[in-house]
N, C-alpha and C positions, 0 to 999 in steps of 0.2 A: 504494500500500500504506500501511498504518498502522503507526506505531511505538508500542510499549508500553514504558514505563520502569517497572520493578518497584521500588517504594519502600514496600512494605507489610510489611516485616519488623519484628521486635522490636528489632533492634540490640542484642542481648544482650551481645555482646563490646565494645560501646561504652557499657556501663552503662545500657542501655535507651533510649538517645537515638534519636530518629528519624533514621536514618542519612542519608536523602536531604537533610536540612537541616543536616547537619554541614558546616561551612565549611572549605574549603581555598583558599588564594589569594584570600580575601575574597569567595568565592562558595560557596553550598551545592553539595554534590556533584551534586545533581540538575540544577543549572544547567549544569554542565560536560557532563553526559551529554546533556542536551537540545541543547546547542550542537553536539555532534558527530553526534548521530543525526538531528536535525531536518532538515538539508539533504539527507539520503539518502532521505527518505520524503515522502509527500503529506500526512500529518497525524499528530498525536501524541495519545496517551492517557497519563495518569499513574495508576498503581495505587498508592494510598496508603490506609492505615487510620487514620492520625492526622493532625491538622493539615491537613484538606482545604482550609481557607481560604488557608493559606500556599502550598500547591501550586497553587491556582487562580490565583494572581497571575501564573503563567507563561503564562496564556492558553490552556490546553489542558484538555479535560475530565478530571476526576479521578474514578476509579472505585475503589470499595472491594471487598475480598473479600466474597463472598456467604456465606462460612463464618467462624465466630468462631474465636478462639484461634490466630490466625496459623498456618494449616495448611501454609504453605510456598509456593514460587513457583508451583506448579501452580494454586493457588487464584487468584493474581493473573492468571495466563494465562487461566484460565476467565472471569474478569471482562472481560479484554481482548477475548476472542473474542466474548463476549456483546454488547459495545458496538462491535465493529469493523464498519464499513460499507463496507469495501473487500475485494477478493478475498483479500488476503494480510495477515498480521500478522507483524511482526518484533519480537522481544523482546530487551531488554537490561536488566541490573540498574543501579540508581542509583548504585552505588559504584565504577564503573569509568570514571574521568574521562579515560582515554586510549584508549577503545575505537576500533577501526580506522575510519578515514574511508571505507574501501571495504568495510565490513562487509556492507551490504545487497547491493552489487554481486556480491560473491563468493558469498554465500548464495543469491542468486537464480540465479546461473549453475549452481550445484550442483543446486538444485531443478529447474530447467528441463532440464538435461542428463540427469538420471536419472529424469525424470517422477515425482518424489517428492512426498510430501505434507508432509514436514518436512525442512528442511536445518539442520544443526547445525554450529557452528564447532568446529574442532579445531586444537590447537597443540602441537607437540612430542609428537605421538601421544597427547595427552590431550584428551578431549572437553571442551568448554566448554558444558554443556547449557543454561545460561540465556541463551546467545546463539543464537537460532534464528529461522528464518523458516518460517511454516506457513500452510496454507490455512485461511481463516476458517471453512470448513465443518466444522472439527473440533470445534466447541464441544460438540455432543451427545456425541461420543465421550469428551471429557475429563470432562464432567459425570458420565457413567456410571462412568468410572474412579474419580472422587472419591467417588461414592456407595458404592463397594465398599471404602471406607476405605483406599485405597492412595494414597500421596503421592510416591513416588519418581519423579522426572521422567523418568529414562531408561527406567524400566519402561513408562511410557505411550508414549514414543517407540517402543519395541520393538513396539507393537501397530500401527504404521503403516509405510508405505514411507518410509524415511529416507535422506537423502544427507548427505555430509560435505563441508565446505568447509575446506581447509587454510590456515592462517595461519602466519607466521614469527615475529612479534614477541610473545613471551610476556608482556611487560610491558603490552601493550595490553589484556590480559584480567585483569590483577591487580585483585582486589577489595580494598577497604580495610576492615579489621575492627577496628583498634586505633588509639588516638590517635597512637601512634608511626608507624604506617603512613601516617596522614593527614598528619602533619607532614613525613615524607619525601617524599610525593607532591607536597606544595606546593612543594618545592624544584625539582621537575621541570617545573612549569608554565612556559609561555613568559612573558616579561615582559608585564605588563598594558599595553595601549595605550589612551590616552585616546580614547574614541569618544563622539560625541554620542548622544542619544536620538532616536527617530523617531516621527512622527505624520503621518498623511495627512488631507487635507481632500477629500472626494469628493462629487460631486453632478452632476446634469445641467447642461448649459449654461444660463446665466441664473439659476442658483439663488443666486448671490451669494457664491461662494467667495472671490473676491479681496476683495470688500468686507468680508467677515468677517475675513480675514487682516489687512487694514489697521487694523481696530479691535482685533484681538487682539494683534498684535505689540507695540504700545506697553505694554500691560498686562504682557505677559511680560517685556519689557525692564525695566520698573519692578520686577519681582520678582527681577531679577538674572540672568536667563537671557541667554546669548549665542546668537543665532539665525541659522540659515541657512534659505533657502527655495528649493525646486526647483519650478518651474512647467512643466507639460506643455502644449505648444501643439499644436493639431490642424491648424494651417495653416502655410504658409510664413511665416517672419518674418525680419527683418533688423534688427540693432541699429546698423547702419552705413548710410551713404547716400553717393551719388556726390559727389565733391569732397573727401571726407576721405581722408587718407593711407592709413589702414588699408583702406578700401574699394578704393582703387586698387591696393593691393598684392595683395588677394585677387583682383581682376579680372584682374590680370596673371598669375595662376596659382598663387599660394601656397596650399598645402593648409591652412595654419593661420597665424594672425597673433596675436601678443600685443602689447598696448599696456600700458605701465606708467608710472606717475608716483608721486610720494610720497603721493598721496592714495588711489589705487586702481589695480587692474590688471584687464584683461579679456583673455580667451583666446577667439578665434573660430576654430572648426574647421569645415571643410566635410564633409558626410556624403555618401558616394557612393551608398549604397543607399537604398531607399524605405522600409525597415522602421523602425518606431519604435525608439529606443535602449532598451536594457534598463535597468530601474530600478537594479539593483545596480551596473551599470557607472557610471551617473551619480552614484550616492551615493558612490562611491569618491572623487570629486572633493572631497567635504566632509570626508573624514577628515584628521586631523592639522591641523585649522584652529582648534583651541581653541574649539569650539562646544559648547553644552550641548544644543541641540535643533534638529533639521532638520524643517521643516514642508514637506510635499509636497502641492502642489495638482494634482489630477488623478491619472493612473495608477490609475483606479478598478478596472481589471480585474486589478491586481496584488494578491497576498495579503500584506498587512502592516497593522498597526493603523491604522484610519481612523475618522474621524467623518463621518457623512453629513449634508450640508446639503440640506434638502428644503423648498421653498417652495410654497405654494399659488398665489401670484401670480407668473407669469413674464413675460418681456418680449416674447414673441411667441407666435403660434399654434404654431410648431414647438416652442418650449420647453415650452409647456403640454402638447403631445402627448407629449413625452418624459417630463414629470413624471407624466403619467397612466399611464405604464407601471408605476407603483408604486414601492415603496422598494427601493433597492439592497440593503439588508440582508436582503431576502427570499432572496437567492441568494448573499450574500457574508458568510460567517461571521467574516471579519476586521474587520468594522465593529463598533466598540465603543460607539457612542452615536449618537443622531440629534438634529440641531438643526433646529427647524421653527418656522413661524409660525402653526401651526394645531394643533387637537387631533387626535392620531392614536395608534393602538395598534400598535406594531411587531409583527412576526410571532414574535418571541422576546423574552425578557426583556432589555431594553436601557434605559439611561438616556435619557430624552427631555427635552431642554432647549429653552427658549425662545430662538430665535435672536437676539432683541433683548437678552437678559440677558447682556451681555458679562462681568459679574462672575462669574456662575455658570459660564460657559464657560471663563473663565480659571482658575477654581479646579479645574475638571475637568481641564484640560490640565496644570496643575501637578501634580495627583495622578497623572496618567498618566506624566508625566516621572519621577516618583519610583518608579514601579512596574517590576517586571521585564519586563512586557509591552512596554515602550518600548525594549527593548534594540536596539542597532544590529545590523542583519541579518548583517553580515559577521562579527560576534562571536558569533553563535548557534551 
């Protein structure tokens, strides 16, 4: 399903400010909502009528109302339905930084149980109409409703089969309308934790991902970044060898071994299953290590910001055959740039950089590091 964050209002009670960009806890309100709603859905849209370039920094499509003069949340929902490419659309406003982390789960359960077309949140016997899950096929119905000059959201809901999902925590649905409410909400946010930023390096075997990283890392270090690197291996590997104490301890049956000195430490753990480890689980090992950026080599099937390395010349016929499959960005919307050694036109608007131009690549990575798109996934 797709999540739609409604940020298209006038912000009249905040002096006309763009409410989604009002900061609490050093982050815009929309960032808090994206962080809580994002893990519950498969993709996100942002409905905004002002400052689209600022909203676009979060890496999700920005859709404006199709009607002028801020006609209300139904207009934003209509735009969301028009751009939704999944069977279901879930809606939440941009000024609710404490929305439930199980919002979608409960709404979907109500929708499915009652074979409804729309499921709406309810708390303390009061409907929360801008928190709703609906079938994406309702776009034509909503457009017809708006053409009749009606704007009341519950009146449109009444024209469809609706279900209700009950919630207990009223503060989760509190929307912020005044500077005083924003200031009070900031005191309720959890303490901010220092987390690094994230960027992936993706490409077929033989494309030169590791070579690129060995050239890129010194430039980023010179720019003052503290770096971590996570590399995905497609084969069995061992950083130990017979005769070393740590190897013998593992061979004796230890599930994990840690080696430490004043210069470095290493933790070696055996994995019992054959499945690849989850990226998020591995990234957790980099938290609280005073890093600025973690570079991930591989994990190209995971959805997180990545730059694609695509070379015309590979090291083997197998590698050339893989490269001939085309660009990864044709099927991966999370790729944000392509690095290549030849002229090419990506299937969508993406920066294309010369893989030999390390200065340009470094500048791109530094700009990414400073953008909201690079946010650590566990903090989203």
